[in-house]
C-alpha positions in Angstrom: -86.5 -120.2 89.9 -89.1 -120.0 87.1 -89.7 -123.7 86.1 -91.8 -122.8 83.0 -90.5 -125.0 80.1 -93.0 -124.3 77.3 -94.0 -121.1 75.6 -97.6 -122.3 75.9 -97.6 -122.8 79.7 -100.3 -120.8 81.4 -97.7 -118.8 83.2 -96.2 -117.5 79.9 -99.6 -116.7 78.5 -100.7 -114.9 81.7 -97.6 -112.6 81.5 -98.2 -111.9 77.8 -101.9 -111.3 78.1 -101.6 -109.1 81.1 -99.0 -106.9 79.4 -101.4 -106.3 76.5 -104.5 -106.0 78.6 -103.0 -103.3 80.7 -101.7 -101.2 77.8 -99.4 -98.6 79.1 -98.5 -100.5 82.3 -94.9 -101.2 81.1 -92.3 -98.5 81.4 -92.5 -96.1 78.6 -89.8 -95.9 76.0 -87.9 -92.6 75.3 -89.2 -90.4 72.5 -85.8 -90.4 70.9 -82.9 -92.7 71.7 -80.4 -90.0 70.9 -81.5 -88.5 74.2 -80.2 -91.4 76.2 -76.5 -92.2 76.0 -75.8 -95.9 76.7 -73.6 -97.4 79.4 -72.6 -101.0 78.4 -71.5 -103.4 81.1 -70.6 -107.1 81.4 -72.8 -108.2 84.2 -70.3 -110.8 85.6 -67.5 -108.2 85.6 -69.2 -105.1 86.9 -70.0 -105.4 90.6 -70.7 -107.6 93.6 -71.3 -105.7 96.8 -70.7 -108.6 99.1 -67.7 -110.5 97.7 -64.5 -109.7 95.8 -63.8 -111.1 92.4 -62.9 -114.8 92.4 -59.7 -114.2 90.6 -57.3 -111.4 91.4 -55.8 -109.1 90.4 -59.0 -107.7 88.9 -57.5 -107.3 85.4 -55.7 -110.7 85.2 -56.6 -113.2 82.5 -59.6 -115.2 83.7 -62.3 -116.9 81.5 -64.7 -118.1 84.2 -67.3 -116.4 86.4 -65.9 -113.6 88.6 -69.1 -113.2 90.6 -70.9 -110.0 89.4 -74.5 -109.9 90.3 -77.9 -108.3 89.4 -77.9 -106.6 92.8 -74.3 -105.5 92.2 -75.6 -103.5 89.3 -78.5 -102.2 91.4 -76.0 -100.9 94.0 -74.3 -98.8 91.3 -77.3 -97.4 89.3 -76.9 -94.0 90.9 -73.3 -94.0 89.9 -74.3 -94.6 86.3 -77.1 -92.1 86.4 -74.9 -89.4 88.0 -72.4 -89.9 85.2 -75.0 -88.7 82.7 -76.3 -91.9 81.1 -79.9 -92.6 80.2 -79.8 -96.2 79.2 -78.1 -99.4 80.5 -77.0 -102.1 78.2 -76.6 -105.5 80.0 -74.6 -108.3 78.5 -76.8 -111.4 78.0 -78.8 -112.3 81.1 -80.7 -115.4 79.9 -79.7 -118.8 81.3 -76.6 -120.4 79.8 -75.5 -124.0 80.2 -75.0 -124.4 83.9 -72.2 -127.0 83.4 -70.1 -124.5 81.4 -67.8 -122.6 83.8 -66.7 -120.3 81.0 -70.3 -119.0 80.1 -69.8 -115.7 82.1 -70.3 -113.6 79.0 -73.8 -115.0 78.5 -73.8 -115.6 74.7 -74.4 -119.4 74.9 -78.1 -119.5 75.9 -79.5 -122.8 77.1 -82.9 -121.4 78.1 -84.4 -118.5 76.2 -87.2 -117.8 78.7 -85.5 -117.5 82.1 -82.7 -115.5 83.8 -79.2 -116.7 84.4 -79.1 -118.0 88.1 -75.3 -117.5 88.5 -75.9 -113.7 88.4 -78.4 -113.9 91.3 -77.6 -113.5 94.9 -80.1 -116.4 95.4 -80.1 -118.5 92.3 -83.7 -119.8 92.9 -84.8 -116.1 92.6 -83.0 -115.3 89.4 -86.1 -114.1 87.4 -87.3 -111.9 90.3 -83.8 -110.4 90.9 -83.4 -109.5 87.2 -86.8 -107.9 87.2 -85.9 -106.0 90.4 -82.8 -104.7 88.5 -84.9 -103.4 85.7 -87.5 -101.8 88.0 -84.8 -100.1 90.0 -83.2 -98.7 86.8 -86.6 -97.4 85.7 -87.2 -95.7 89.1 -84.1 -93.6 88.3 -85.1 -92.9 84.7 -82.7 -95.3 83.2 -83.8 -97.5 80.3 -82.6 -101.1 80.1 -81.3 -102.9 77.0 -80.9 -106.6 76.9 -78.2 -108.2 74.8 -79.9 -111.1 73.0 -78.9 -113.9 70.6 -80.9 -115.2 67.7 -78.4 -116.9 65.5 -77.4 -119.7 67.9 -78.0 -121.4 71.2 -75.2 -122.5 73.6 -73.2 -125.6 73.4 -76.3 -127.8 74.0 -75.2 -130.9 72.2 -72.0 -132.5 71.0 -71.4 -134.1 67.7 -71.3 -137.9 67.3 -67.5 -137.7 67.1 -67.5 -136.5 70.7 -66.4 -133.0 69.7 -68.1 -129.8 70.7 -67.1 -128.1 67.4 -66.4 -129.5 64.0 -65.7 -128.0 60.5 -68.6 -127.3 58.3 -70.1 -130.1 56.3 -72.7 -130.0 53.6 -75.0 -132.5 55.3 -76.4 -133.0 58.8 -74.0 -134.6 61.3 -75.1 -137.0 64.0 -75.3 -135.5 67.5 -75.8 -136.2 71.2 -77.8 -133.7 73.4 -76.0 -132.8 76.6 -77.2 -133.9 80.0 -77.3 -131.7 83.1 -73.6 -132.4 83.7 -72.7 -131.2 80.2 -71.9 -134.6 78.8 -73.3 -135.8 75.5 -75.9 -138.5 76.3 -75.6 -141.5 73.9 -79.3 -142.1 74.2 -80.2 -138.6 73.2 -79.4 -138.7 69.5 -82.8 -137.2 69.1 -83.9 -134.4 71.3 -85.3 -135.7 74.6 -88.9 -135.0 75.4 -88.6 -134.2 79.2 -84.9 -133.6 80.1 -83.8 -132.1 83.4 -84.0 -128.3 83.5 -80.2 -127.9 83.1 -80.0 -130.3 80.1 -80.5 -129.9 76.4 -82.2 -126.6 75.4 -85.4 -124.8 76.4 -88.2 -123.8 75.8 -89.7 -127.2 74.9 -90.7 -126.0 71.4 -87.1 -125.4 70.4 -85.9 -128.9 71.5 -85.9 -130.6 68.1 -83.0 -131.8 66.0 -84.6 -130.2 62.9 -84.4 -126.8 64.5 -80.6 -126.8 64.6 -78.3 -126.7 61.5 -76.1 -129.5 63.0 -73.6 -129.1 60.2 -70.6 -127.7 62.0 -68.9 -124.3 62.3 -70.1 -121.7 59.7 -66.8 -119.8 60.2 -64.9 -122.6 58.6 -66.9 -122.1 55.4 -66.6 -118.4 54.9 -69.1 -117.3 57.6 -72.3 -117.9 55.5 -75.7 -117.4 57.1 -76.5 -120.4 59.2 -74.3 -122.9 61.1 -72.5 -122.9 64.4 -70.3 -120.3 65.8 -67.5 -122.6 66.9 -69.1 -124.5 69.8 -72.3 -122.4 69.9 -75.0 -124.3 68.0 -76.6 -122.6 65.0 -80.4 -122.4 64.8 -82.0 -123.6 61.6 -84.4 -121.0 60.3 -85.7 -123.1 57.4 -89.4 -124.1 58.0 -89.5 -127.8 59.0 -92.5 -130.0 58.3 -94.9 -130.5 61.2 -93.0 -128.3 63.6 -93.4 -124.7 64.6 -90.4 -122.8 62.9 -87.5 -121.7 65.1 -88.2 -118.1 64.0 -91.7 -118.2 65.5 -90.4 -119.8 68.7 -87.7 -117.1 69.2 -90.2 -114.3 68.4 -92.6 -115.5 71.0 -89.8 -116.2 73.5 -88.4 -112.6 73.2 -91.9 -111.1 73.4 -92.2 -112.9 76.7 -88.9 -111.5 77.8 -90.2 -108.0 77.0 -93.3 -108.6 79.1 -91.7 -110.5 81.9 -88.8 -108.1 82.5 -90.2 -104.8 81.2 -87.0 -104.4 79.0 -86.9 -101.3 76.7 -84.6 -102.4 73.9 -82.7 -105.3 72.4 -79.1 -105.3 71.1 -78.9 -108.3 68.7 -75.7 -110.3 68.6 -74.3 -111.5 65.2 -77.1 -109.9 63.3 -75.4 -110.2 59.9 -75.5 -114.0 60.1 -79.3 -114.2 60.5 -81.5 -114.7 57.4 -82.5 -111.3 56.1 -86.2 -112.1 56.0 -86.2 -113.2 59.7 -84.2 -110.1 60.7 -87.0 -107.9 59.3 -89.8 -110.0 60.7 -88.2 -110.1 64.2 -87.6 -106.4 64.4 -91.2 -105.7 63.3 -92.6 -108.3 65.7 -90.7 -106.8 68.7 -91.9 -103.3 67.8 -95.5 -104.3 67.4 -95.7 -106.3 70.6 -94.1 -103.5 72.5 -96.6 -101.1 71.1 -99.4 -103.4 72.2 -98.0 -103.3 75.7 -97.5 -99.5 75.8 -93.9 -99.1 74.8 -94.1 -96.8 71.8 -90.5 -96.7 70.7 -89.0 -100.1 71.5 -85.4 -100.0 70.1 -83.6 -102.7 68.3 -80.0 -102.4 67.1 -77.7 -105.1 65.8 -74.1 -106.2 65.6 -73.1 -105.9 61.9 -69.4 -106.2 62.0 -68.9 -105.0 58.4 -68.7 -102.0 56.1 -71.2 -99.3 55.2 -72.9 -101.0 52.3 -73.5 -104.1 54.4 -74.9 -102.1 57.3 -77.2 -100.2 54.9 -79.1 -103.5 54.4 -80.1 -103.4 58.0 -80.4 -100.0 59.6 -83.4 -97.8 59.8 -87.1 -98.5 59.6 -86.8 -97.8 55.9 -84.0 -100.2 55.0 -82.3 -100.7 51.7 -84.2 -104.0 51.4 -87.7 -103.4 50.0 -90.0 -106.3 50.8 -92.6 -104.4 52.7 -91.5 -105.3 56.2 -89.1 -103.1 58.1 -86.3 -104.5 60.2 -84.2 -103.4 63.2 -83.8 -99.7 63.9 -80.0 -99.3 64.0 -76.6 -100.9 64.1 -73.4 -100.6 66.1 -71.3 -98.1 64.1 -68.4 -100.3 63.0 -67.5 -98.2 59.9 -66.9 -95.3 62.4 -65.1 -97.6 64.9 -62.7 -98.8 62.2 -61.3 -95.2 62.0 -62.3 -93.2 65.1 -60.0 -94.6 67.9 -56.8 -94.3 65.8 -57.8 -90.9 64.4 -58.3 -89.6 68.0 -54.9 -91.1 69.1 -53.1 -89.8 65.9 -51.9 -93.2 64.9 -52.6 -94.3 61.3 -55.7 -92.2 60.7 -56.3 -88.5 60.2 -59.2 -86.1 60.7 -59.7 -86.3 56.9 -60.1 -90.1 57.1 -62.7 -89.6 59.8 -64.6 -87.0 57.7 -64.6 -89.5 54.8 -66.5 -92.0 56.9 -69.4 -89.7 57.0 -69.1 -88.5 53.4 -69.2 -92.2 52.3 -72.3 -92.7 54.6 -74.2 -89.9 52.8 -73.7 -91.7 49.5 -74.3 -95.3 50.7 -77.3 -94.4 52.9 -79.0 -91.9 50.6 -82.0 -94.2 50.0 -82.3 -94.9 53.7 -81.7 -91.6 55.6 -84.2 -89.0 54.6 -82.3 -86.0 56.0 -78.7 -85.3 57.0 -79.6 -84.6 60.6 -81.6 -87.8 61.0 -78.6 -90.1 60.5 -77.6 -90.2 64.1 -80.6 -92.3 65.2 -79.6 -95.2 63.1 -76.1 -95.8 64.6 -74.9 -96.6 68.1 -71.3 -95.2 68.3 -68.5 -96.4 70.5 -64.7 -96.3 71.1 -64.3 -99.9 72.3 -66.2 -102.9 73.6 -65.8 -106.4 75.0 -64.9 -107.9 71.6 -61.9 -105.7 70.7 -58.2 -106.4 71.2 -57.7 -103.4 73.5 -59.6 -100.7 75.3 -59.5 -97.2 74.0 -57.6 -96.3 77.2 -54.7 -98.5 76.3 -51.7 -96.4 75.2 -48.8 -98.5 76.3 -46.8 -98.1 79.5 -48.1 -94.5 80.1 -51.8 -93.7 80.1 -52.8 -90.2 78.8 -56.0 -89.1 80.7 -56.4 -86.1 78.4 -56.4 -88.4 75.3 -59.2 -90.5 76.8 -61.3 -87.4 77.8 -60.7 -85.9 74.3 -62.0 -89.2 72.8 -65.1 -89.2 75.1 -65.9 -85.6 74.3 -65.7 -86.5 70.6 -67.9 -89.5 71.0 -70.5 -87.5 72.9 -70.5 -84.8 70.1 -70.6 -86.9 66.9 -73.9 -88.0 65.3 -75.3 -91.2 66.8 -76.3 -92.7 70.1 -73.0 -92.7 72.1 -72.2 -95.9 74.0 -69.5 -96.2 76.7 -67.9 -99.5 77.7 -67.9 -99.9 81.4 -64.8 -98.9 83.3 -63.6 -96.4 80.6 -64.6 -93.7 83.1 -62.2 -95.2 85.6 -59.3 -95.5 83.3 -59.4 -99.2 82.6 -56.8 -100.0 79.8 -57.0 -103.8 79.2 -55.5 -105.3 76.1 -54.8 -108.7 74.7 -51.2 -109.7 75.0 -49.4 -110.8 71.8 -48.9 -114.3 73.2 -52.3 -114.5 74.9 -55.3 -114.0 72.7 -57.7 -113.9 75.6 -60.9 -111.8 75.5 -60.9 -111.6 79.3 -58.1 -109.1 79.1 -60.6 -106.4 78.1 -63.2 -107.7 80.5 -61.8 -106.6 83.8 -63.7 -107.0 87.2 -64.3 -103.3 87.8 -65.2 -103.6 91.5 -61.9 -105.3 92.3 -59.9 -102.4 91.0 -57.4 -101.3 93.7 -58.7 -98.2 95.5 -62.2 -98.9 94.4 -63.7 -99.2 90.9 -66.4 -96.5 91.3 -64.5 -93.3 92.1 -66.8 -90.4 91.2 -63.9 -88.0 91.6 -61.8 -89.7 88.9 -60.7 -87.1 86.4 -62.1 -89.2 83.5 -65.4 -89.7 85.3 -65.7 -85.9 86.0 -64.8 -84.9 82.4 -67.3 -87.3 81.0 -70.0 -86.2 83.4 -69.4 -82.6 82.3 -69.5 -83.3 78.6 -72.7 -85.4 78.9 -74.3 -82.5 80.7 -73.4 -80.2 77.8 -74.8 -82.8 75.4 -78.1 -83.0 77.4 -78.4 -79.2 77.3 -77.7 -78.7 73.6 -80.2 -80.2 71.2 -77.8 -79.6 68.3 -75.5 -82.2 69.8 -78.2 -84.8 69.7 -80.2 -84.1 66.6 -78.1 -81.7 64.5 -76.7 -81.9 61.0 -72.9 -82.5 61.0 -70.3 -80.7 59.0 -66.5 -81.2 59.2 -64.8 -77.8 59.3 -61.7 -76.7 57.6 -59.0 -75.2 59.8 -56.0 -72.9 59.2 -52.8 -72.1 60.9 -52.2 -68.9 58.9 -55.7 -67.5 58.5 -55.6 -67.8 54.7 -55.4 -71.5 53.7 -58.1 -73.7 55.1 -58.6 -77.5 54.9 -59.1 -80.6 56.9 -56.0 -82.0 58.6 -54.7 -84.8 56.2 -52.1 -86.2 58.7 -52.4 -88.1 62.0 -52.0 -86.0 65.1 -53.7 -83.0 63.4 -56.6 -80.9 64.4 -60.2 -82.2 64.2 -63.1 -79.8 63.9 -66.8 -80.3 63.1 -70.1 -78.5 63.7 -73.5 -79.8 64.8 -76.2 -77.5 63.4 -79.9 -77.5 64.4 -82.1 -74.7 63.2 -80.3 -71.6 64.3 -77.9 -73.3 66.7 -74.3 -74.3 65.9 -72.1 -76.1 68.3 -68.4 -76.5 67.3 -66.2 -79.4 68.4 -62.5 -78.7 68.1 -59.6 -81.0 69.3 -55.9 -80.8 69.0 -54.9 -84.4 68.7 -51.2 -83.6 68.8 -49.6 -84.4 72.1 -46.6 -82.1 71.8 -47.6 -78.8 70.2 -50.2 -76.2 70.8 -52.6 -75.2 68.1 -53.2 -71.5 67.4 -55.4 -71.0 64.4 -58.9 -70.5 62.9 -61.9 -72.7 62.1 -64.6 -72.0 59.5 -68.1 -71.5 61.1 -71.5 -70.9 59.6 -71.5 -67.3 58.2 -75.3 -66.8 58.3 -75.9 -68.1 61.8 -73.1 -66.0 63.4 -73.6 -62.8 61.5 -72.7 -60.0 63.8 -71.1 -62.2 66.4 -67.8 -61.1 67.9 -66.8 -64.2 69.8 -67.7 -67.8 70.7 -67.4 -69.2 74.2 -66.4 -72.7 75.3 -69.0 -74.9 76.9 -66.4 -77.6 77.8 -62.7 -78.2 77.9 -60.9 -81.3 79.0 -57.7 -79.5 79.9 -58.6 -76.2 81.7 -61.3 -74.1 83.4 -63.5 -72.4 80.8 -64.7 -69.5 83.0 -63.8 -66.2 81.2 -62.6 -67.9 78.0 -63.7 -66.5 74.7 -62.6 -66.9 71.1 -62.8 -64.0 68.6 -64.8 -64.3 65.4 -63.4 -62.8 62.1 -65.0 -61.9 58.8 -62.9 -63.0 55.8 -63.7 -61.0 52.6 -64.1 -62.8 49.3 -60.8 -63.6 47.7 -58.9 -63.5 51.0 -59.0 -67.2 51.7 -58.7 -70.6 50.0 -61.1 -73.1 51.6 -60.6 -76.8 50.7 -63.8 -78.7 51.6 -64.1 -82.4 52.4 -65.8 -83.1 49.1 -62.8 -81.7 47.2 -64.3 -78.4 46.2 -62.4 -75.1 46.7 -64.0 -71.7 47.5 -62.5 -68.3 48.2 -64.9 -66.7 50.6 -66.4 -64.7 52.0 -66.2 -66.7 55.2 -66.5 -66.4 59.0 -63.9 -67.9 61.3 -63.3 -68.3 65.0 -59.8 -68.0 66.4 -58.8 -70.8 68.9 -55.8 -71.6 71.0 -55.6 -75.3 72.1 -53.1 -77.0 74.4 -51.8 -80.4 73.3 -54.5 -83.0 73.7 -57.2 -80.4 74.3 -60.8 -80.7 73.1 -63.4 -77.9 73.4 -67.0 -77.4 72.6 -67.9 -73.9 71.5 -71.2 -72.1 71.2 
C-alpha cells in the first residue's frame, strides 16, 4: 500500500514532476468526448472473477461490500469494449474509512491520495492494481473517468454529542476525530498530528479542524453551499489563517491522482454545493495540469441535480458566470432525465414535453452555447443511475425488452455524451420498494445474476451494440444539430405528439447529412404515417432506408419519400408556428414499441 501521507512527500513530487517532464507520456485524451459513449459501473457491484457476491440473491437489499474488484473490471473490459463504449466511468476508487462496512459506494473518502484497498485482490497493492486497471483499459482504447468528491470527506469525526450527524448550527460544534476503529477519540478534539493510516483524514495537509465546516448537516438548512451531507463531513473552503486552504490541497491531491493513475476525466459529485469560485478554479487547474502532462482534452463534468438555469451556471468552458476563469466542461443532463424516461415509456410525459426540454435549453443557454450543434458536448445524458429510485428497465411484473432497446436507441441518438448504467444491457430492473428506501435496490451485483451477468447474446446487449455501431459510423449522430419533427397519420396535418404513448421523431443534421430517429412509444397499436424531413437535403430522393430497428431485420426495408405542395399540409412546429408547405415527408410503418434510425 502507498504509505505516502503528505502532498509534499518526495514520492508525490516525483510522480508530479515526472508526468510534466515527460510531456505526452500519459494516455492521450479523445479529441471530442461525444465520440466515446460512457459505461458507468459501481466497482463493488460489477464483477469478482474469483468469488461470488457476499450476499445473495444478487439483487437483494444489501448495503455493505459485495466484493467487486479492480481485477474484476479488468476481466470484463473486452465485454464493455465490444458493446461499443469508449469510456469507463468508475464509482469513487479513493480510500474510504476502513472501519465503515457500508462505504462500498466510495463517496466517503478518508484518504484523497491512495486507492481503496477493499477493491484490491491484494489490499497492500491497491494503488498498483488500480493503475493496472487504467492501463489495461487504455490498451483497449477505453478512456477512464474517476468519480471524485470535493464537497466533503467521509465520516472522519463525530460530534462532541457522540453523534455522526447533527442538524445545522450557525457556529462551530465540538468534535472528536475517529481512530482506526472508527470511534471518536476523546483526546482528538483537535486534529491529531500523526494518526494511524486508517484514522482521521489524509493527506496530512487536510487534517485541521479549521478545514472542515463542523456545523452539522447542510441539508437540514435548505442545502446551502457548505456543511455536511448527513454523516459525510463538509470541507470548509474559506481561507484560514496560517494554513494552506482546502481548495489548494484538493487541487494538488487530484492533480496527483491524474498523474499517478493516468486518469482521463473526472465526474464531480455534488458540484452545485461547491463554492462557485472554487468550481471554476478547480476545473481550470485540472485542465491546465493535464495539458502540462500531455492530455489535451481532460474532461470534467459535474452532478448538478437541478434545472436548466442552474446548470447554465456551470456547463461549458464559456459559462454564464463571467469572472475570467472557466469552470468544468459539462454536467449530467438532469433536465433531460426529469422527462426522458417517462416520455419513452409513455407515462406522464409526451414527445412534445421532450421537445420542450431542448427548446428551453436553446433559450437558457444562448449565452453559453455558440451553435445549435455544439450543445451536445456540454451534457452527459442518461436514463438512470445509482441514485434513482428505479432503473429504466423496471416496468412492473413484466419487463418489456423492446421498451428498453427503444430507450437505448433514443439515448444514443439524442444530443449529448450518452452514458449507460451498468447492467442495463443485461436487463437489470432494480427498484426501491415502497417500504424499503434502500439505494442498494438499484445497485445489484451484476456478476451474481443467475445464468451469468455478462451474456453477450442478451437481446438488449445485441441491440445496444448495433445502435452504438450506427452512432460510431454516423457523424451526424455525434455532432449534428437536432430538430424535433412533426408527424402525421393522415398525410395533411402534422405536429408533435402531445400525448403520452405517442410517436417521437427527431433529426440530427450535420452539413449535408440527416439521420432521422423515429419511435412508436405505443405498446398496443402500429403507427402508419409520415414524418417531415429536410426538403433541401433530400431533394430528388425517392426513399430512406433504416440503419437500425429494435424490432425486426432491416435488410430490404425502405420508406418512400413524398413531395407535399404548398397549401396541401398544415405543419405545427414545436415553437408554435404553423406553415403550409411545400414540404418533404417520409412514410413509415412502425410496430408497437419499435424504434428506427433512417438515412
